[in-house]
Every structure is written in C-alpha cells, then in structure tokens.
Residue, then its C-alpha position, 0 to 999 in steps of 0.5 A: m678297285a676298278s682298273a685304270s682301263a675301266v675308268t671313263i672320261s666324260p665327253i667334256g674331259r675328252a674335249w679338254a684333253r684334245f684341246d690342251g693335251p700334252g701332245r698338242l702345240v697350242g701355240v699353233d692354234l693361237a697363231r691360227g686364231l689370230a689369222v682367222l680374226g685378222m681375216l674378219a677384220a680385213h673383210l669388215l673393217d676399213t683397212e684400205r689405208r697406208l700403214t704409218l706410225d699412227p695407231e689408227t692405221w695399224v689395222t691394216l697389218v691384217n691385210g695380206r699377212s693374215s692369209i700368208l700366215f694361214a698358208t704357212l700354218a697349213g704347211v706346218s701342220i701338213a709336216i706334222v701329220t706326216g712325221g714331224s722332224r722325221p718324215i714318213g718313209p716311202e711306204r707310208r707316203p702313198r696313203a698320206a698323199a691320198r689323204l691330203a689329196l682327198r682333203g684338197a678336193m673337199l676344200w675345193i668343193i666347199g670353196m666353190l660353194l662359198v664363191a657361189t654365195g656371192v659374198p665379195v671376198y676372194v675365197i682362198l679354199p680353192a688356192y689351198a686345195l691346189l696347194f695341198v696337191l702341190a705339197l704331195p712331192f715334198l712330203g719326204m723332204r727334211a727341214r733343210g731341203l724344204f727351206v731351200a726349195a721355199g727360198v728358191l721359189a720365193l726369190v724366183m717366182p715374183w719375177i715370173q708372176p707378172v707375166l702369168d698375171a698378164a696371160p690372155i686366159w684371165a681376160g677371156r670370157a670365162g676368166a673370172e670363173i677360172s680365176a675363182a676356181v684356182g684361187w688366183n688372187y693367192p697365186f699357187t705359183v708364188w704361195i707354194a713358197f709359204l707352204l713349203a716354208g711352213m712344212g720346213v717349220g713343221r719338220l723342226d722340234l717346235r717344242r724346244l725353246d731355242v727353235q721357237a726363239a730362232l723362228v722369232t729371230a729369223g722371221g724378224a730379220l726377213l721381215l726387216a729385210g723385205y720391208g726395208a728393201a721395199l722402202a729402199t728400192a721404191p724410188a729406183v723403180a718408180g715409173r718402171p711398170y714391170l720392176s715396180t710390180v716385182l720390187t714391191a711389198e704391197d699387200h697381195s702384189s706377190g711382189l718379191w719384197e712382200v714375199i720376203g717381208s710377209g713371209g718373215f712376219a708369218l714365221a715370226t708370229i708362229g714363233v711368238c705364239l709358241l713362246l707365249c703359250r709357254t707362259p700362263l698367257r696360254w689360259v688367257a688365249v683359250p678363246l683365240r685358240a678355240v677359234g684356231s682349233m677349228p679354222l675351217t668351221a670358223y672360216v665358212l661360218q663367218l662367210v655363211v653368216w655374212a651372206l645371210v645377214a647381207l641378204a636379210l638387211l640389204g637384199d644383196t650379198g655383194d654389197l661390201y660397203g653396206i655390210r661394213e656400215a651395218g657393223l657386222f664385224l663386232p657381233l660376228t667376231l664375238g659370236l665366233i669366239a664365243g661359239c668356238t670356245v663353247w664347242a671346243l671345250t664341250l664337243g671338241r673338234g669342229p663340225l666341218e673338221w670332223l666331217i672331212d676327217l670322217v670322209v677321208r677315213l672312210v674312203v682312204g683309211r687311217d694315217a699310216v703314221d703311228a696308226g694306233g696312237p692318239r690323234i689330234a685334229v685341226g682345220g680339216v686335216a687330222g692325223p696321228r701325233s708324230g713320234d718325236g713329240s712334236g706332234g700338233p694340230g693337223a694341216g689346216s684347211g685354212s683360211g687366210s685373208g683376201s684383202g688381208g683376210v681369208g679371201g678378203p676384198r681388195 
C-alpha cells in the first residue's frame, strides 16, 4: 500500500483546498467579492441619487461604502498574514514590512498604468499603496491598540481634511497628476483609520461565533450613530461651509459622520459575511467568494475590459455616460463572476496575485511567520496561515469604489 505522503492530489484538488480549505476564512472572501461587485455597480450603473425607502434608490448603497469596505478588508488581511491574534515579534517584523512595502510599490505601478487608460474612475490602487506603507509601524500592535488608533484618527482627521483639501498644490499645474498619484480621492490621511480598524479586526479570532456577532453589533451601532448624527446635525450646519464639510455623511466626503457610519457598515458587513459562511449559504456564495479570492485580478480586469470596449464602441475610453448606455454592467459582471469561478476552482490563485507573490518571494523571500506551514493568498498579498487558527486570506491589493466602486466616478 502506498504511503500517505505518496498520494498525489490533482491540480483541481489543490485549487479547491486553497479555495475552501479549513485554514481559510471564506467569509472574508465573500465580503471582498461583494465589494468588487459593488465597485462595478457604482461605476456602470446610475447610482447618483439620494438613498430613500424606495427600493429603486438602494443601489446607491454601493457608493463610497464599497471602497471603505475594501480598505477595511485590506487591514484585516494585513493583520492575519502578520500573525493574526498574536502579532509577529520584532525579529520577524522587518521582513514582513519589506514584503508589504514591495507589494505596495507594485500596486502603485499597476494603479498608475490603470490611470493611463483614461477610464473615468478614480483608481484606488495608488492610495492602497500608501496605506500599505503607513500600516508598517502598526504591525506589532494588538487589537485594542489598533482600535484606539483607528478611533482617534477617525474622530480627528475629518476636521483637518478640509484644510488639506484646500492646499494650493491641488490647484497647481500638476495638481491633477499629483492627486492621481497619491489617490487623493481616497485621502490616506483619513482612510488610514479604516485600514487600522481592519487590522484590529484581523487581530481577533474571527472563527469565534461571539466575535462575528460582536462585529455585526458594533458595526451596526456605529452605522446608526454616524448616519443618525448626520440627520440630526444637518439643520444646524446648513449654510456653514466648514462645518457642513466636516459634519456630513455624504459619500466620499471624508466627513466625520461618513467615517463613523460607513466604517460601521464595513464592520457589520464583514461580520454578516462570516456568519453566513457558517451556514450552507457558503456553497451558494461560491461564485462571489471566487471573485473575492482574486480581487486585484478582478479589479484590473474590469477596468481593462472597460477601456477596450469603450475604445471599440465609442472611440473614447473617457466617455462615462456612453459606456453606461451601452449596457456594459450586466455582461461584464456575469463574465467576471464566471471567469473568476472557473479560474479559482481549476487553477487556484488569481494570475496577478500569483505574479505579485512570485516577485516578492524572489526579491524579499518568504514570510518569516511559520515559514514551513501552508500558505494562502488573496488579493495580492500572500502569507502563511497564522498560528492561532485564525488564518485567512492575504492582504488584498484591494479595490474599492470610487463614486462607490474602486476608483469610481463621482
């Protein structure tokens, strides 16, 4: 009889083990898949309307919230690949930091190439690149410290952001280019709060039912507090430019109430997805999970396809309303879901995720955490499973939404 070590696993078996193995937090993949599709909807559907009780307006939920969800998920994954609930020690931190910094550099290059396509979206990858670098000093922190840091920044930075937005540099000759290069439509000065909150979540044991329920409860409370405060303060700040800029929950305003309300939405969504994947619905959600297992590939592909279709049909990649009228959303969404599902279940890791991980391993080497253990990867940052069993997908290269999608139009 052949020994167990001699038994070979088919490529499809290996792909499935990576996609749905016991060491993977599939709920995080589901949340990321929802964010990718939210991005797509924000780009290609008419979401420029006010949210009301009318179901026809509910599509506007994707505006802003998809990108904030993705930034939060990036923090979750960064925390997981740097030790989960037990942060890596000082001796291991330099290599982990070098890996994240190199990934950030590659994301920035990919982001600037996407900007060059002329597709009328605010590409989020340059902002993600900066957030990866800004996360480095926080790699050794535990959940409580990360939540405190995120809370302080969330409460303070919206008051400073209007001053930064008014800086002369943005109105200068190269203002638009500088804005695109730093992803200023997702200002890292505010968005670092979402990343750190996600890192705090990733430092928890996300397999525990009580932790998942707590995320839904805490996120829901923040959501109600933020959006409720926006409604309550709206009459008082009307006609006061500075206060109306700070005390607002408008999408992509970086206002205080948006940061609290949409940040809560992101936490609650992650909790709900983790809870759903404790049930048989995890199998129904396989296509969405497949999209979420390769978010960088999905994000880049949808913008490249958009550019090619717009060029062929309209002769102009920058014609937003023309591409919306062409009805690209449905075929692109179905194609993206189908393609990611087939790839994930037969080949495994997304092609861009695989490429970035290969470059990082060649340049920096493997992660120092449990270097001999099984590894998993999602969204451009791959890493070993954390030793506490809370291992999950690697830090997503992430995509979020511009005007509600990743780099979406306003």
